[in-house]
C-alpha positions in Angstrom: -25.2 4.5 4.4 -23.2 2.1 2.3 -24.4 1.8 -1.2 -24.4 -1.1 -3.7 -25.5 -1.2 -7.3 -27.1 -4.7 -8.0 -26.2 -6.1 -11.4 -26.0 -9.6 -13.0 -23.0 -11.7 -12.1 -20.3 -12.7 -14.7 -18.4 -16.0 -14.1 -14.7 -15.8 -15.1 -11.9 -18.2 -15.4 -8.2 -17.4 -14.7 -5.3 -18.3 -16.9 -1.9 -18.0 -15.1 0.9 -16.4 -17.0 3.9 -18.7 -17.7 7.3 -17.8 -19.0 9.8 -15.4 -17.4 7.5 -14.8 -14.4 7.8 -18.4 -13.2 10.2 -18.8 -10.3 11.1 -21.7 -8.0 10.9 -19.6 -4.9 7.3 -18.8 -5.7 6.2 -22.4 -6.1 3.7 -21.4 -8.7 3.5 -21.1 -12.5 3.4 -17.4 -12.6 1.5 -14.4 -11.4 -2.2 -14.2 -11.4 -3.3 -12.1 -14.4 -5.6 -9.3 -13.5 -7.2 -8.6 -16.9 -9.6 -6.4 -18.8 -12.2 -9.2 -18.4 -12.1 -8.9 -14.7 -12.4 -5.1 -14.9 -15.4 -5.4 -17.2 -17.0 -7.6 -14.6 -17.1 -4.6 -12.2 -19.9 -3.2 -14.3 -21.9 -6.4 -13.9 -21.5 -6.9 -10.2 -22.9 -5.4 -7.0 -20.4 -2.5 -6.3 -19.8 -1.6 -2.7 -19.5 2.2 -2.4 -18.1 4.0 0.7 -20.1 6.8 2.4 -19.4 10.3 1.0 -17.0 12.2 3.3 -18.4 15.4 4.6 -16.5 18.3 6.2 -17.4 17.3 9.8 -16.2 13.7 9.2 -12.5 14.5 9.5 -10.1 17.0 11.0 -6.4 17.8 10.3 -3.8 16.2 12.4 -1.4 19.1 11.9 -2.0 22.7 10.8 1.5 22.8 9.3 1.8 19.5 7.4 -0.3 17.6 4.9 -0.5 13.9 5.7 -1.3 10.9 3.5 -0.3 7.2 3.2 -0.2 5.8 6.8 0.7 2.6 8.5 1.0 1.4 12.2 4.0 0.3 14.0 2.7 -3.2 14.1 3.1 -6.4 16.0 4.7 -9.2 13.9 1.1 -10.5 13.3 0.1 -7.1 11.8 -2.1 -5.4 14.4 -1.0 -2.0 15.7 1.4 -2.5 18.7 -0.2 -1.1 21.9 2.0 0.9 24.2 1.8 0.6 28.0 -0.4 3.7 28.1 -2.9 2.2 25.7 -1.9 4.3 22.7 -0.5 3.2 19.4 2.3 4.6 17.1 1.8 5.2 13.4 3.8 6.5 10.5 2.5 8.6 7.6 3.9 10.5 4.7 4.0 14.3 5.4 5.0 17.5 3.6 4.3 21.2 4.1 1.1 22.4 2.5 1.4 23.4 -1.2 -1.4 25.1 -3.4 -0.9 22.1 -5.8 -1.3 18.9 -3.7 0.8 16.9 -6.2 3.9 18.9 -5.1 3.9 17.1 -1.8 5.4 14.0 -3.4 8.6 15.9 -4.0 9.0 16.8 -0.3 7.7 13.7 1.4 9.1 12.7 4.8 7.9 9.9 7.0 6.5 11.3 10.2 5.8 9.5 13.5 2.4 9.9 15.0 0.8 8.9 18.3 -2.9 7.8 18.4 -4.7 7.8 21.8 -8.5 7.8 22.4 -8.9 8.4 18.6 -6.9 11.6 18.7 -3.7 12.0 16.6 -0.5 13.8 17.6 2.2 14.5 15.0 5.6 13.7 16.6 7.6 15.0 13.6 10.0 13.2 11.2 10.6 9.6 12.2 14.2 9.5 11.0 16.7 12.2 11.6 17.8 14.6 8.8 20.5 13.2 6.6 19.8 9.5 7.6 17.6 8.5 4.7 19.5 7.8 1.4 16.8 9.3 -0.7 15.9 12.9 -1.6 12.5 12.1 -0.1 10.8 9.2 1.7 7.8 7.3 0.4 5.6 4.6 1.9 6.5 1.5 3.8 5.8 -0.5 7.0 7.2 -0.9 10.5 7.2 -3.7 13.1 8.0 -3.8 16.8 10.2 -6.6 18.0 9.3 -9.2 20.5 11.1 -7.4 23.3 9.1 -4.3 22.5 12.2 -2.2 22.4 13.2 -2.0 18.8 11.4 -0.9 15.6 12.3 -2.1 12.1 11.2 0.3 9.4 10.9 -0.8 5.8 10.5 2.2 3.4 10.9 3.6 -0.1 13.9 5.9 -0.7 12.9 8.0 -3.7 15.7 9.7 -5.6 19.1 10.1 -4.0 20.2 12.4 -1.2 21.8 15.6 -2.6 20.6 15.1 -6.2 20.5 18.4 -8.1 17.3 17.4 -9.9 14.7 15.1 -8.5 14.6 11.7 -10.0 12.0 8.9 -9.6 14.4 6.1 -8.8 12.9 4.0 -6.0 14.8 1.7 -3.7 13.6 -0.4 -0.8 15.5 0.0 2.5 15.4 -1.3 6.0 16.6 0.4 9.2 16.2 -0.1 12.9 15.7 2.3 15.8 15.2 2.0 19.6 11.8 2.8 21.0 12.2 5.4 23.8 9.2 5.8 26.2 11.0 7.6 29.0 10.0 11.1 28.0 6.7 12.9 27.7 6.3 11.6 24.2 7.4 8.4 22.5 10.6 8.7 20.3 12.6 6.6 17.9 16.3 7.0 18.7 19.6 5.4 17.7 18.8 4.8 14.1 21.1 2.2 12.6 21.6 -0.7 10.2 20.4 1.2 7.1 20.5 -1.2 4.2 19.0 -1.7 0.8 17.1 -5.0 1.5 15.2 -5.8 -1.7 17.3 -5.9 -4.9 15.5 -5.5 -8.2 15.6 -8.6 -10.3 15.8 -7.4 -13.9 14.1 -10.7 -15.1 10.9 -9.6 -13.5 11.0 -5.9 -12.6 11.9 -2.9 -14.8 13.9 0.0 -13.4 11.7 2.6 -11.5 13.3 5.5 -13.3 12.1 4.4 -16.8 8.6 6.1 -16.5 7.6 9.7 -17.1 7.6 12.1 -14.1 3.9 13.0 -14.2 1.5 11.6 -11.7 0.2 8.2 -12.8 3.0 7.4 -15.2 5.8 6.8 -12.7 7.2 3.3 -12.7 7.2 1.5 -9.3 9.6 -0.3 -7.0 8.1 0.9 -3.7 5.7 0.6 -0.8 7.2 -2.4 1.1 4.7 -4.1 3.4 6.0 -6.5 6.0 4.2 -9.8 6.7 4.8 -12.9 8.7 3.3 -16.1 7.2 1.6 -18.0 10.0 2.0 -21.2 8.0 5.8 -21.4 8.4 7.0 -18.2 10.2 8.7 -16.9 7.0 8.8 -13.1 6.6 7.7 -11.4 3.4 7.8 -8.0 1.9 5.2 -7.1 -0.7 5.8 -4.1 -3.0 4.4 -2.3 -6.0 6.5 -3.0 -9.1 6.5 -2.6 -12.9 6.8 -5.7 -15.1 10.1 -6.0 -17.1 10.0 -6.7 -20.8 6.5 -5.3 -21.2 5.1 -3.9 -24.5 2.6 -1.8 -22.5 3.0 1.5 -20.6 0.5 -0.1 -18.2 2.5 -2.8 -16.5 1.9 -2.7 -12.8 2.6 -5.8 -10.7 2.6 -6.9 -7.1 6.1 -8.0 -6.2 7.5 -10.0 -3.2 10.6 -10.8 -1.3 11.1 -13.5 1.3 13.3 -14.0 4.3 13.6 -17.2 6.4 14.5 -15.0 9.4 13.1 -11.7 10.4 16.4 -9.9 10.2 16.9 -7.3 7.4 19.6 -9.5 5.8 18.7 -12.5 3.7 15.8 -11.2 1.7 15.3 -13.0 -1.7 13.5 -11.2 -4.4 10.7 -13.4 -5.9 8.7 -13.2 -9.1 5.5 -11.1 -9.1 2.4 -12.5 -7.5 -0.1 -10.5 -9.5 0.3 -8.9 -12.9 -1.8 -6.1 -14.4 0.4 -5.9 -17.5 -1.6 -4.3 -20.3 -4.3 -3.1 -17.9 -3.1 -0.8 -15.1 0.1 1.1 -14.3 0.1 1.1 -10.5 -1.0 -1.6 -7.9 0.0 0.6 -4.9 0.6 -0.3 -1.3 0.0 -4.1 -1.7 -0.4 -6.0 1.6 -1.6 -9.3 2.9 -3.8 -10.4 5.8 -4.9 -13.9 6.8 -8.5 -14.7 7.8 -9.5 -18.3 8.5 -7.6 -20.5 6.1 -7.4 -17.9 3.4 -4.9 -15.2 2.4 -6.1 -11.9 1.1 -3.8 -9.7 -0.9 -5.1 -6.1 -1.3 -3.9 -3.0 -3.2 -5.1 0.4 -4.1 -5.4 1.9 -7.6 -6.9 4.9 -9.3 -9.1 5.3 -12.3 -6.7 7.4 -14.3 -3.9 4.7 -14.2 -5.8 2.2 -16.2 -5.0 1.9 -19.9 -7.2 4.4 -21.7 -7.7 1.9 -24.6 -9.4 -0.6 -22.3 -11.9 -0.8 -19.5 -11.1 1.3 -16.4 -12.2 0.5 -12.9 -13.0 3.1 -10.3 -10.6 4.4 -7.7 -10.8 1.9 -4.9 -9.5 -1.0 -3.0 -8.8 -4.2 -5.0 -7.6 -7.6 -4.0 -7.2 -11.4 -4.6 -7.7 -14.4 -2.4 -5.9 -17.7 -2.2 -4.9 -20.6 0.1 -1.3 -19.6 0.4 1.2 -17.0 -0.6 2.1 -19.2 -3.6 -1.5 -19.1 -4.7 -3.3 -19.8 -6.9 -4.9 -16.4 -6.5 -8.5 -15.5 -7.4 -10.0 -12.0 -7.8 -12.1 -11.0 -4.8 -15.8 -10.6 -5.8 -14.9 -12.1 -9.2 -13.6 -8.7 -10.5 -10.9 -7.8 -7.9 -12.9 -4.7 -6.7 -13.5 -4.7 -3.0 -15.1 -1.2 -2.8 -14.9 2.1 -4.6 -15.3 5.8 -3.7 -18.8 7.1 -4.3 -19.7 8.4 -7.8 -20.3 11.9 -6.5 -16.8 12.0 -5.0 -14.8 9.5 -7.0 -11.4 10.6 -5.6 -12.4 11.3 -2.0 -10.1 8.8 -0.3 -7.1 6.7 -1.2 -4.3 4.4 0.0 -6.4 1.9 1.9 -4.7 -0.3 4.4 -6.6 -3.3 5.7 -5.6 -4.3 9.3 -5.9 -8.0 10.5 -9.0 -7.0 12.5 -10.6 -5.8 9.2 -10.5 -2.1 10.1 -9.5 -0.1 7.0 -7.4 3.0 7.2 -7.0 5.6 4.4 -6.5 9.4 3.9 -8.9 12.1 2.7 -7.8 13.0 -0.9 -10.0 15.1 -3.2 -13.2 15.2 -1.2 -16.5 16.8 -1.9 -18.4 17.2 -5.1 -17.9 19.8 -7.8 -14.9 20.8 -9.9 -12.8 22.5 -7.2 -10.1 20.3 -5.9 -10.1 20.0 -2.1 -7.2 18.0 -0.6 -8.1 16.7 2.8 -4.6 15.8 3.8 -5.5 13.8 6.9 -7.0 10.5 8.0 -10.3 9.5 6.6 -13.0 7.9 8.7 -12.1 4.2 9.4 -14.1 1.6 7.5 -14.5 -2.1 8.3 -14.6 -5.1 6.0 -16.6 -8.4 6.1 -14.7 -11.3 4.4 -16.5 -14.5 3.5 -14.4 -16.8 1.3 -13.9 -15.2 -2.1 -16.2 -12.3 -1.3 -15.7 -9.1 0.6 -18.1 -6.3 1.5 -18.2 -3.2 3.7 -19.6 -3.7 7.2 -22.7 -1.6 7.6 
C-alpha cells in the first residue's frame, strides 16, 4: 500500500535569484531557488511514501557485482529503445561486493545489462578497459541513434586514469560505440570519439575537487542526463553541480548544457536551472520529461546532505515543473517533494529515474528496518507516477 500523511497546505511564493546566475542562453533571470521554506512545507503537506521493500521484492542481478544507479539506452524521446527481440538495454554502475558498501564508489564501472521479460542479465563493462579517462566511472545516460546502429554515451569520469591516489574531480564526457546484435548477446563495439563535452563555467560552477572526500560532502559536476526538447529539437544535458562563489557548504545546483545539434560537439554550458544554495549539497541525477504542455525536472537527494542548521527533507525524489526549459520553475506539490522512502526504512531505495511513460526506476539501498545496514545492490521494484499540473503522486 502507498501511504500519505494528510496535513494542512502551505502556500509559497518564489523569488528567482538574480546576479551571476543570469545567462542569455537560459532566457530567464536566474535559477529557481529551492529554499528552507519549501522544505518546511513538506511537514505541512500530504507526503507520498513508497511501499516498504521486503526480501522477496527483489533479487540480485549478479552474484559477483553490486549494482546501483541505472539508466536505459534510450530513444531520443527518452523511452528505453526496444531491440528486435523485444528486450531493452540498460546501463548501471557496478563494483565487486565490499563489506562497506561505500567502498563501491571507488571502484565503479559502467556495466551493460539486457532486460527481457523482466529478467536482467549483466553483460559486463560497457566500455573496454583503458578507454575511460577516469579512475572510475559514475552515472550518465545513453541514446540510440535513428539508424539504431550507434549508441552515444554521456557519463561522468571520476578522477583520472592512473592516478596514485583517488581524487574526486569529475568531468563530463561523451563517446560513441556501434551496437552489435549478431552474436548470442548484444555488444557495444568500436568505441570512439571520446571527448569532454561539457566545460565547467567558473562563473556558475565550483570545481568538483573542492569538497571533502566523505560521502555527502563531495562537490558535484556529474550525472549527465540527455534530453531532446520537443519544442525546438535542441539537445540538452542536465547535471548535478555545485554553485560557485557560495558562502555555504551546502550549495547544490542543477546545471545544464545545450546543443543545437545532437552531435557531441557544440555543447554550450548554461547557468543553473535550480539552486539549493544554503540548503542542500547534492541534487543528484537530475533529468527532465515532458507531459502534456509541462516540463518536469526531477532529482534525488538524501536526508543527510541537507544543511544541519536548517530543515531537512527525507531521502526521496524531488522536482519542479514549468512551461519550458527556461522556466519559470515551480516546486512540485508546493515543496518539491514527489515521494519519500517510508519512515521505517528511510534509506531503502535511491537514485530514482522517471521515464517518459512515468515508470520510476531505482536501486535497493539500505533496506529493512533496524540498525544493521543491508545494501540491496540491485534494482528496486518499479513504481509509477501520476502527474497532474503542478502535483505528482504515486500510482496505487
